[in-house]
Each structure stands twice: as C-alpha cells, then as structure tokens.
Backbone and ligand atoms as CSV (ligand in chain L), in Angstrom:
chain,resi,resn,atom,element,x,y,z
A,1,MET,N,N,0.837,-1.209,0.000
A,1,MET,CA,C,0.000,0.000,0.000
A,1,MET,C,C,0.872,1.260,0.000
A,2,LYS,N,N,2.165,1.086,0.260
A,2,LYS,CA,C,3.105,2.210,0.339
A,2,LYS,C,C,3.152,3.013,-0.959
A,3,ASP,N,N,2.975,2.312,-2.079
A,3,ASP,CA,C,3.159,2.975,-3.367
A,3,ASP,C,C,1.899,3.657,-3.883
A,4,ILE,N,N,0.812,3.532,-3.168
A,4,ILE,CA,C,-0.430,4.155,-3.637
A,4,ILE,C,C,-0.388,5.643,-3.292
A,5,PRO,N,N,-0.489,6.533,-4.305
A,5,PRO,CA,C,-0.389,7.967,-4.021
A,5,PRO,C,C,-1.561,8.471,-3.173
A,6,PHE,N,N,-1.308,9.509,-2.380
A,6,PHE,CA,C,-2.337,10.054,-1.491
A,6,PHE,C,C,-3.182,11.064,-2.256
A,7,THR,N,N,-3.997,10.554,-3.182
A,7,THR,CA,C,-4.811,11.421,-4.031
A,7,THR,C,C,-6.287,11.077,-3.851
A,8,ILE,N,N,-7.140,11.952,-4.376
A,8,ILE,CA,C,-8.583,11.700,-4.335
A,8,ILE,C,C,-8.905,10.465,-5.187
A,9,ALA,N,N,-8.168,10.276,-6.299
A,9,ALA,CA,C,-8.405,9.094,-7.146
A,9,ALA,C,C,-8.142,7.810,-6.348
A,10,SER,N,N,-7.062,7.786,-5.568
A,10,SER,CA,C,-6.774,6.616,-4.735
A,10,SER,C,C,-7.873,6.423,-3.690
A,11,PHE,N,N,-8.264,7.541,-3.061
A,11,PHE,CA,C,-9.324,7.509,-2.046
A,11,PHE,C,C,-10.601,6.895,-2.640
A,12,GLU,N,N,-10.943,7.318,-3.884
A,12,GLU,CA,C,-12.153,6.805,-4.538
A,12,GLU,C,C,-12.009,5.339,-4.920
A,13,ASN,N,N,-10.797,4.916,-5.283
A,13,ASN,CA,C,-10.592,3.487,-5.565
A,13,ASN,C,C,-10.822,2.645,-4.314
A,14,PHE,N,N,-10.398,3.160,-3.158
A,14,PHE,CA,C,-10.656,2.450,-1.900
A,14,PHE,C,C,-12.153,2.400,-1.603
A,15,LEU,N,N,-12.878,3.489,-1.935
A,15,LEU,CA,C,-14.335,3.489,-1.710
A,15,LEU,C,C,-14.987,2.348,-2.493
A,16,LYS,N,N,-14.486,2.107,-3.713
A,16,LYS,CA,C,-15.012,0.997,-4.524
A,16,LYS,C,C,-14.854,-0.331,-3.802
A,17,GLU,N,N,-13.782,-0.447,-3.015
A,17,GLU,CA,C,-13.540,-1.673,-2.232
A,17,GLU,C,C,-14.214,-1.607,-0.865
A,18,LYS,N,N,-15.080,-0.591,-0.689
A,18,LYS,CA,C,-15.794,-0.369,0.573
A,18,LYS,C,C,-14.846,-0.148,1.745
A,19,LYS,N,N,-13.805,0.619,1.474
A,19,LYS,CA,C,-12.849,0.970,2.517
A,19,LYS,C,C,-12.801,2.483,2.646
A,20,LEU,N,N,-12.898,2.949,3.896
A,20,LEU,CA,C,-12.741,4.375,4.166
A,20,LEU,C,C,-11.303,4.576,4.657
A,21,MET,N,N,-10.486,5.199,3.798
A,21,MET,CA,C,-9.056,5.306,4.072
A,21,MET,C,C,-8.646,6.761,4.269
A,22,ALA,N,N,-7.753,6.960,5.229
A,22,ALA,CA,C,-7.192,8.279,5.486
A,22,ALA,C,C,-5.676,8.180,5.378
A,23,SER,N,N,-5.009,9.334,5.343
A,23,SER,CA,C,-3.543,9.290,5.424
A,23,SER,C,C,-3.143,9.770,6.816
A,24,LYS,N,N,-2.170,9.041,7.395
A,24,LYS,CA,C,-1.718,9.354,8.754
A,24,LYS,C,C,-0.269,9.775,8.702
A,25,CYS,N,N,0.023,10.868,9.410
A,25,CYS,CA,C,1.389,11.375,9.458
A,25,CYS,C,C,2.197,10.547,10.453
A,26,ASN,N,N,3.311,10.023,9.998
A,26,ASN,CA,C,4.143,9.205,10.882
A,26,ASN,C,C,5.014,10.038,11.812
A,27,ARG,N,N,5.063,11.348,11.569
A,27,ARG,CA,C,5.860,12.190,12.465
A,27,ARG,C,C,5.012,12.722,13.625
A,28,CYS,N,N,3.810,13.267,13.305
A,28,CYS,CA,C,3.014,13.892,14.382
A,28,CYS,C,C,1.679,13.182,14.616
A,29,ASN,N,N,1.423,12.095,13.870
A,29,ASN,CA,C,0.209,11.287,14.041
A,29,ASN,C,C,-1.079,11.958,13.572
A,30,ALA,N,N,-0.998,13.119,12.913
A,30,ALA,CA,C,-2.215,13.755,12.399
A,30,ALA,C,C,-2.836,12.834,11.342
A,31,LEU,N,N,-4.158,12.891,11.260
A,31,LEU,CA,C,-4.903,12.025,10.353
A,31,LEU,C,C,-5.626,12.915,9.353
A,32,TRP,N,N,-5.511,12.579,8.060
A,32,TRP,CA,C,-6.091,13.446,7.020
A,32,TRP,C,C,-7.151,12.688,6.231
A,33,LEU,N,N,-8.326,13.271,6.178
A,33,LEU,CA,C,-9.474,12.677,5.491
A,33,LEU,C,C,-10.269,13.768,4.817
A,34,PRO,N,N,-10.398,13.785,3.471
A,34,PRO,CA,C,-9.700,12.921,2.515
A,34,PRO,C,C,-8.189,13.022,2.695
A,35,PRO,N,N,-7.446,12.028,2.167
A,35,PRO,CA,C,-6.004,11.979,2.399
A,35,PRO,C,C,-5.253,13.147,1.771
A,36,ARG,N,N,-4.200,13.561,2.437
A,36,ARG,CA,C,-3.265,14.555,1.892
A,36,ARG,C,C,-1.903,13.886,1.739
A,37,PRO,N,N,-1.120,14.319,0.738
A,37,PRO,CA,C,0.214,13.740,0.554
A,37,PRO,C,C,1.247,14.349,1.505
A,38,ILE,N,N,0.938,15.534,2.036
A,38,ILE,CA,C,1.863,16.212,2.945
A,38,ILE,C,C,1.068,16.651,4.164
A,39,CYS,N,N,1.640,16.447,5.349
A,39,CYS,CA,C,0.966,16.836,6.583
A,39,CYS,C,C,1.017,18.349,6.725
A,40,ILE,N,N,-0.155,18.993,6.858
A,40,ILE,CA,C,-0.135,20.458,6.986
A,40,ILE,C,C,0.062,20.886,8.434
A,41,GLU,N,N,0.172,19.930,9.367
A,41,GLU,CA,C,0.515,20.267,10.752
A,41,GLU,C,C,2.030,20.443,10.896
A,42,CYS,N,N,2.793,19.490,10.307
A,42,CYS,CA,C,4.244,19.492,10.541
A,42,CYS,C,C,5.057,19.446,9.242
A,43,ASN,N,N,4.383,19.530,8.087
A,43,ASN,CA,C,5.046,19.547,6.772
A,43,ASN,C,C,5.766,18.259,6.394
A,44,SER,N,N,5.532,17.194,7.146
A,44,SER,CA,C,6.172,15.918,6.823
A,44,SER,C,C,5.509,15.299,5.594
A,45,ASP,N,N,6.304,14.572,4.814
A,45,ASP,CA,C,5.707,13.794,3.730
A,45,ASP,C,C,5.792,12.299,4.040
A,46,GLU,N,N,6.042,11.983,5.298
A,46,GLU,CA,C,6.074,10.578,5.711
A,46,GLU,C,C,4.696,10.176,6.214
A,47,LEU,N,N,3.825,9.849,5.250
A,47,LEU,CA,C,2.469,9.467,5.607
A,47,LEU,C,C,2.221,8.025,5.232
A,48,GLU,N,N,1.211,7.434,5.847
A,48,GLU,CA,C,0.829,6.067,5.491
A,48,GLU,C,C,-0.694,5.977,5.432
A,49,TRP,N,N,-1.186,5.002,4.645
A,49,TRP,CA,C,-2.616,4.766,4.558
A,49,TRP,C,C,-3.085,4.043,5.812
A,50,VAL,N,N,-4.212,4.489,6.370
A,50,VAL,CA,C,-4.841,3.750,7.468
A,50,VAL,C,C,-6.328,3.612,7.154
A,51,GLU,N,N,-6.879,2.452,7.493
A,51,GLU,CA,C,-8.314,2.232,7.281
A,51,GLU,C,C,-9.068,2.671,8.528
A,52,LEU,N,N,-10.119,3.465,8.337
A,52,LEU,CA,C,-10.933,3.924,9.465
A,52,LEU,C,C,-12.050,2.922,9.708
A,53,ASN,N,N,-12.613,2.962,10.922
A,53,ASN,CA,C,-13.631,1.947,11.258
A,53,ASN,C,C,-15.018,2.276,10.698
A,54,GLY,N,N,-15.161,3.467,10.093
A,54,GLY,CA,C,-16.423,3.792,9.433
A,54,GLY,C,C,-17.508,4.312,10.360
A,55,LYS,N,N,-17.154,4.536,11.630
A,55,LYS,CA,C,-18.152,5.070,12.569
A,55,LYS,C,C,-17.922,6.556,12.775
A,56,GLY,N,N,-19.029,7.295,12.932
A,56,GLY,CA,C,-18.900,8.727,13.150
A,56,GLY,C,C,-20.177,9.318,13.691
A,57,LYS,N,N,-20.122,10.645,13.893
A,57,LYS,CA,C,-21.278,11.378,14.403
A,57,LYS,C,C,-21.561,12.561,13.486
A,58,LEU,N,N,-22.848,12.858,13.333
A,58,LEU,CA,C,-23.268,14.003,12.520
A,58,LEU,C,C,-22.953,15.294,13.273
A,59,VAL,N,N,-22.209,16.220,12.637
A,59,VAL,CA,C,-21.907,17.488,13.301
A,59,VAL,C,C,-22.571,18.685,12.620
A,60,ALA,N,N,-22.992,18.535,11.371
A,60,ALA,CA,C,-23.704,19.596,10.665
A,60,ALA,C,C,-24.400,18.971,9.468
A,61,PHE,N,N,-25.513,19.589,9.022
A,61,PHE,CA,C,-26.187,19.021,7.853
A,61,PHE,C,C,-27.050,20.075,7.181
A,62,THR,N,N,-27.427,19.775,5.944
A,62,THR,CA,C,-28.412,20.575,5.234
A,62,THR,C,C,-29.200,19.622,4.344
A,63,VAL,N,N,-30.403,20.012,3.979
A,63,VAL,CA,C,-31.214,19.209,3.068
A,63,VAL,C,C,-31.261,19.953,1.736
A,64,ILE,N,N,-30.898,19.243,0.664
A,64,ILE,CA,C,-30.693,19.877,-0.643
A,64,ILE,C,C,-31.742,19.406,-1.644
A,65,GLY,N,N,-32.437,20.355,-2.279
A,65,GLY,CA,C,-33.437,20.024,-3.288
A,65,GLY,C,C,-32.891,20.139,-4.701
A,66,VAL,N,N,-31.952,21.062,-4.889
A,66,VAL,CA,C,-31.351,21.245,-6.217
A,66,VAL,C,C,-29.854,20.988,-6.073
A,67,GLY,N,N,-29.451,19.782,-6.407
A,67,GLY,CA,C,-28.071,19.369,-6.192
A,67,GLY,C,C,-27.251,19.381,-7.460
A,68,PRO,N,N,-26.010,18.906,-7.370
A,68,PRO,CA,C,-25.156,18.789,-8.554
A,68,PRO,C,C,-25.641,17.677,-9.475
A,69,ILE,N,N,-25.132,17.646,-10.698
A,69,ILE,CA,C,-25.628,16.733,-11.735
A,69,ILE,C,C,-25.683,15.267,-11.285
A,70,PRO,N,N,-24.635,14.722,-10.630
A,70,PRO,CA,C,-24.733,13.304,-10.242
A,70,PRO,C,C,-25.928,13.021,-9.328
A,71,MET,N,N,-26.276,13.997,-8.471
A,71,MET,CA,C,-27.400,13.796,-7.561
A,71,MET,C,C,-28.731,13.940,-8.304
A,72,ILE,N,N,-28.804,14.849,-9.272
A,72,ILE,CA,C,-30.011,14.989,-10.091
A,72,ILE,C,C,-30.226,13.699,-10.875
A,73,GLU,N,N,-29.131,13.160,-11.439
A,73,GLU,CA,C,-29.232,11.910,-12.197
A,73,GLU,C,C,-29.615,10.736,-11.313
A,74,ALA,N,N,-29.273,10.833,-10.025
A,74,ALA,CA,C,-29.625,9.762,-9.092
A,74,ALA,C,C,-31.084,9.879,-8.639
A,75,GLY,N,N,-31.797,10.926,-9.129
A,75,GLY,CA,C,-33.220,11.039,-8.849
A,75,GLY,C,C,-33.586,12.035,-7.758
A,76,TYR,N,N,-32.590,12.821,-7.298
A,76,TYR,CA,C,-32.894,13.793,-6.248
A,76,TYR,C,C,-33.319,15.113,-6.868
A,77,ASP,N,N,-34.388,15.692,-6.311
A,77,ASP,CA,C,-34.866,17.000,-6.759
A,77,ASP,C,C,-35.690,17.624,-5.635
A,78,ARG,N,N,-36.419,18.717,-5.961
A,78,ARG,CA,C,-37.181,19.415,-4.916
A,78,ARG,C,C,-38.193,18.489,-4.235
A,79,ASP,N,N,-38.752,17.539,-5.014
A,79,ASP,CA,C,-39.747,16.627,-4.436
A,79,ASP,C,C,-39.096,15.438,-3.735
A,80,ASN,N,N,-37.826,15.236,-3.987
A,80,ASN,CA,C,-37.099,14.103,-3.397
A,80,ASN,C,C,-35.705,14.589,-2.976
A,81,PRO,N,N,-35.663,15.439,-1.936
A,81,PRO,CA,C,-34.375,16.025,-1.544
A,81,PRO,C,C,-33.480,15.013,-0.831
A,82,TYR,N,N,-32.239,15.384,-0.650
A,82,TYR,CA,C,-31.316,14.518,0.087
A,82,TYR,C,C,-30.604,15.339,1.152
A,83,CYS,N,N,-30.034,14.607,2.097
A,83,CYS,CA,C,-29.319,15.256,3.195
A,83,CYS,C,C,-27.819,15.173,2.940
A,84,ALA,N,N,-27.150,16.314,3.019
A,84,ALA,CA,C,-25.690,16.343,2.949
A,84,ALA,C,C,-25.195,16.821,4.302
A,85,GLY,N,N,-24.160,16.203,4.807
A,85,GLY,CA,C,-23.715,16.572,6.145
A,85,GLY,C,C,-22.225,16.523,6.312
A,86,ILE,N,N,-21.799,16.997,7.470
A,86,ILE,CA,C,-20.402,16.871,7.894
A,86,ILE,C,C,-20.404,15.827,9.004
A,87,VAL,N,N,-19.536,14.832,8.845
A,87,VAL,CA,C,-19.455,13.745,9.814
A,87,VAL,C,C,-18.082,13.783,10.474
A,88,GLU,N,N,-18.082,13.742,11.799
A,88,GLU,CA,C,-16.813,13.592,12.517
A,88,GLU,C,C,-16.623,12.110,12.773
A,89,VAL,N,N,-15.599,11.526,12.151
A,89,VAL,CA,C,-15.373,10.088,12.312
A,89,VAL,C,C,-14.751,9.824,13.682
A,90,GLU,N,N,-14.896,8.589,14.149
A,90,GLU,CA,C,-14.443,8.236,15.492
A,90,GLU,C,C,-12.964,8.564,15.692
A,91,GLU,N,N,-12.166,8.442,14.609
A,91,GLU,CA,C,-10.722,8.690,14.700
A,91,GLU,C,C,-10.391,10.180,14.725
A,92,GLY,N,N,-11.399,11.065,14.516
A,92,GLY,CA,C,-11.158,12.501,14.679
A,92,GLY,C,C,-11.488,13.411,13.520
A,93,PRO,N,N,-11.006,13.121,12.297
A,93,PRO,CA,C,-11.256,14.076,11.209
A,93,PRO,C,C,-12.734,14.195,10.831
A,94,ARG,N,N,-13.033,15.256,10.105
A,94,ARG,CA,C,-14.401,15.495,9.627
A,94,ARG,C,C,-14.408,15.445,8.112
A,95,ILE,N,N,-15.525,14.926,7.568
A,95,ILE,CA,C,-15.647,14.831,6.117
A,95,ILE,C,C,-17.098,15.074,5.734
A,96,SER,N,N,-17.305,15.646,4.547
A,96,SER,CA,C,-18.668,15.847,4.059
A,96,SER,C,C,-19.110,14.611,3.286
A,97,ALA,N,N,-20.395,14.282,3.385
A,97,ALA,CA,C,-20.929,13.100,2.711
A,97,ALA,C,C,-22.451,13.178,2.719
A,98,GLN,N,N,-23.056,12.378,1.839
A,98,GLN,CA,C,-24.514,12.248,1.890
A,98,GLN,C,C,-24.890,11.483,3.153
A,99,ILE,N,N,-25.978,11.893,3.800
A,99,ILE,CA,C,-26.451,11.218,5.003
A,99,ILE,C,C,-27.728,10.471,4.628
A,100,MET,N,N,-27.690,9.155,4.758
A,100,MET,CA,C,-28.811,8.310,4.353
A,100,MET,C,C,-29.609,7.887,5.592
A,101,GLY,N,N,-30.885,7.596,5.331
A,101,GLY,CA,C,-31.720,7.039,6.397
A,101,GLY,C,C,-32.245,8.062,7.379
A,102,VAL,N,N,-32.157,9.347,7.019
A,102,VAL,CA,C,-32.727,10.391,7.881
A,102,VAL,C,C,-34.013,10.922,7.241
A,103,ASP,N,N,-34.807,11.605,8.037
A,103,ASP,CA,C,-36.126,12.077,7.607
A,103,ASP,C,C,-35.983,13.414,6.877
A,104,VAL,N,N,-35.672,13.337,5.566
A,104,VAL,CA,C,-35.421,14.574,4.813
A,104,VAL,C,C,-36.679,15.430,4.645
A,105,ALA,N,N,-37.862,14.796,4.780
A,105,ALA,CA,C,-39.113,15.562,4.676
A,105,ALA,C,C,-39.326,16.417,5.934
A,106,HIS,N,N,-38.662,16.029,7.016
A,106,HIS,CA,C,-38.790,16.761,8.285
A,106,HIS,C,C,-37.389,16.988,8.872
A,107,PRO,N,N,-36.632,17.938,8.282
A,107,PRO,CA,C,-35.244,18.155,8.740
A,107,PRO,C,C,-35.153,18.458,10.233
A,108,GLU,N,N,-36.250,18.975,10.816
A,108,GLU,CA,C,-36.212,19.281,12.251
A,108,GLU,C,C,-36.043,18.017,13.094
A,109,ASN,N,N,-36.299,16.853,12.472
A,109,ASN,CA,C,-36.109,15.581,13.184
A,109,ASN,C,C,-34.679,15.045,13.075
A,110,ILE,N,N,-33.858,15.667,12.241
A,110,ILE,CA,C,-32.470,15.212,12.081
A,110,ILE,C,C,-31.642,15.853,13.194
A,111,LYS,N,N,-30.963,15.014,13.963
A,111,LYS,CA,C,-30.285,15.523,15.163
A,111,LYS,C,C,-28.758,15.507,15.028
A,112,ILE,N,N,-28.154,16.645,15.387
A,112,ILE,CA,C,-26.691,16.719,15.518
A,112,ILE,C,C,-26.270,15.701,16.581
A,113,GLY,N,N,-25.185,14.990,16.337
A,113,GLY,CA,C,-24.715,13.996,17.303
A,113,GLY,C,C,-25.190,12.586,17.007
A,114,THR,N,N,-26.074,12.443,15.997
A,114,THR,CA,C,-26.563,11.114,15.626
A,114,THR,C,C,-25.396,10.210,15.211
A,115,ASN,N,N,-25.402,8.978,15.714
A,115,ASN,CA,C,-24.361,8.009,15.339
A,115,ASN,C,C,-24.597,7.522,13.915
A,116,LEU,N,N,-23.522,7.467,13.137
A,116,LEU,CA,C,-23.614,7.086,11.727
A,116,LEU,C,C,-22.551,6.041,11.396
A,117,THR,N,N,-22.826,5.301,10.326
A,117,THR,CA,C,-21.878,4.303,9.835
A,117,THR,C,C,-21.629,4.574,8.352
A,118,ALA,N,N,-20.386,4.435,7.939
A,118,ALA,CA,C,-20.041,4.680,6.536
A,118,ALA,C,C,-20.777,3.708,5.626
A,119,ASP,N,N,-21.191,4.232,4.465
A,119,ASP,CA,C,-21.840,3.413,3.452
A,119,ASP,C,C,-21.204,3.810,2.117
A,120,PHE,N,N,-21.286,2.922,1.162
A,120,PHE,CA,C,-20.594,3.144,-0.097
A,120,PHE,C,C,-21.625,3.028,-1.206
A,121,VAL,N,N,-21.960,4.164,-1.810
A,121,VAL,CA,C,-23.086,4.235,-2.722
A,121,VAL,C,C,-22.570,4.312,-4.151
A,122,GLU,N,N,-23.013,3.362,-4.958
A,122,GLU,CA,C,-22.587,3.350,-6.352
A,122,GLU,C,C,-23.651,4.021,-7.204
A,123,ARG,N,N,-23.220,4.950,-8.029
A,123,ARG,CA,C,-24.162,5.557,-8.972
A,123,ARG,C,C,-23.402,6.015,-10.207
A,124,GLY,N,N,-24.185,6.323,-11.243
A,124,GLY,CA,C,-23.578,6.744,-12.499
A,124,GLY,C,C,-22.911,8.094,-12.370
A,125,SER,N,N,-21.940,8.334,-13.196
A,125,SER,CA,C,-21.250,9.611,-13.177
A,125,SER,C,C,-20.866,9.966,-14.607
A,126,TRP,N,N,-21.152,11.212,-15.001
A,126,TRP,CA,C,-20.790,11.655,-16.347
A,126,TRP,C,C,-19.381,12.181,-16.350
A,127,HIS,N,N,-18.617,11.758,-17.330
A,127,HIS,CA,C,-17.269,12.303,-17.472
A,127,HIS,C,C,-17.112,12.842,-18.882
A,128,PHE,N,N,-16.591,14.054,-19.000
A,128,PHE,CA,C,-16.415,14.656,-20.315
A,128,PHE,C,C,-15.075,14.227,-20.892
A,129,VAL,N,N,-14.952,12.940,-21.105
A,129,VAL,CA,C,-13.720,12.381,-21.649
A,129,VAL,C,C,-14.089,11.796,-23.011
A,130,GLU,N,N,-13.340,12.164,-24.042
A,130,GLU,CA,C,-13.640,11.772,-25.411
A,130,GLU,C,C,-15.110,12.087,-25.670
A,131,GLU,N,N,-15.941,11.090,-25.862
A,131,GLU,CA,C,-17.363,11.402,-25.925
A,131,GLU,C,C,-17.950,11.204,-24.539
A,132,LEU,N,N,-19.156,11.678,-24.370
A,132,LEU,CA,C,-19.789,11.608,-23.063
A,132,LEU,C,C,-20.061,10.143,-22.697
A,133,ALA,N,N,-19.236,9.601,-21.853
A,133,ALA,CA,C,-19.393,8.196,-21.471
A,133,ALA,C,C,-19.822,8.127,-20.016
A,134,LYS,N,N,-20.747,7.245,-19.766
A,134,LYS,CA,C,-21.245,7.135,-18.400
A,134,LYS,C,C,-20.552,5.968,-17.705
A,135,GLU,N,N,-20.086,6.217,-16.499
A,135,GLU,CA,C,-19.471,5.121,-15.754
A,135,GLU,C,C,-19.972,5.129,-14.321
A,136,ARG,N,N,-19.805,4.006,-13.658
A,136,ARG,CA,C,-20.227,3.904,-12.273
A,136,ARG,C,C,-19.117,4.413,-11.378
A,137,LYS,N,N,-19.537,5.075,-10.324
A,137,LYS,CA,C,-18.574,5.605,-9.373
A,137,LYS,C,C,-19.112,5.330,-7.972
A,138,THR,N,N,-18.226,5.082,-7.042
A,138,THR,CA,C,-18.653,4.827,-5.668
A,138,THR,C,C,-18.436,6.085,-4.833
A,139,TYR,N,N,-19.505,6.524,-4.178
A,139,TYR,CA,C,-19.463,7.723,-3.348
A,139,TYR,C,C,-19.533,7.331,-1.880
A,140,LEU,N,N,-18.838,8.109,-1.068
A,140,LEU,CA,C,-18.950,7.914,0.377
A,140,LEU,C,C,-20.268,8.498,0.864
A,141,ALA,N,N,-20.955,7.742,1.689
A,141,ALA,CA,C,-22.147,8.240,2.368
A,141,ALA,C,C,-22.081,7.735,3.800
A,142,PHE,N,N,-22.942,8.275,4.647
A,142,PHE,CA,C,-23.072,7.735,6.003
A,142,PHE,C,C,-24.532,7.437,6.245
A,143,ARG,N,N,-24.794,6.397,6.995
A,143,ARG,CA,C,-26.142,5.897,7.224
A,143,ARG,C,C,-26.431,5.855,8.724
A,144,VAL,N,N,-27.694,6.171,9.061
A,144,VAL,CA,C,-28.121,6.102,10.466
A,144,VAL,C,C,-28.163,4.649,10.899
L,1,ZN,ZN,ZN,2.508,15.678,10.754
C-alpha cells in the first residue's frame, strides 16, 4: 500500500472496495481525510494509509433540493431532496458526505450527534472524456 499515491483518485478506488481510508502522518500522528500527501501540521511527507472503522457522528447538515448533476441523475430533486452533512469520524477528522436514512421531509427531526456508519453508494457519473461516457462511481455516504 506504500506505493499508492495520497490522491482523491486513490481515495475513490478504496471506496469501490468499501474501505474508508485516510492518510496518517508518521511524524506527528495527524490524520487526514480525505487523504493529503503532505501533513499540513508538521510539513512531513512521511504518511501512510490507514483504514478507518467507518463510525462517526453528525456534526452539521443541510437538506438539498437542487443538487449537482450526479445527484439529479440519481433522482434527487425538490420533491425528493437529500441530506448532505459533515461527519466527525471516530478517529477525529471530519468529512462531508450524503447522510442516508434520515427524515429529509422533516429536517427538524435530524439531530446533531446522531451516530452514523459509513456506506458506499454506487451511482452513475458523467465524465467529459472523449465522448460523453457514463461510468459507475462509488461515493462515500453515512447511514443512520
Ligand atoms: Zn505531521
């Protein structure tokens, strides 16, 4: 795993394998999620991949009716909104992700501090490469 670069592409490849991976600084132990190739705490480039346990808590959220293209293609709109949130994982870092299994019709019922588990959602994604080709991509989500 040493040779895998600390990029978003690598992070997304791990999501396909249903792994939530962060980069950990071997000098100061800081944990970066999504991964960074250089520690911004101590400027070290001695990082390693670590797998997180996928548990976290909701620290902020919003309910979105008009989302980006992948979410519109996944069927989300004003009549079928989705929840996007910031999750603090058990190991410490925070990451944004879709929050599944919450009452999006009644956002007042969605509670900060709710325990969540990582989920890996596969959906189509448009890429403007050569001609418009559709491919499947795995997105990080968290579920109640
Ligand atoms: Zn560091």
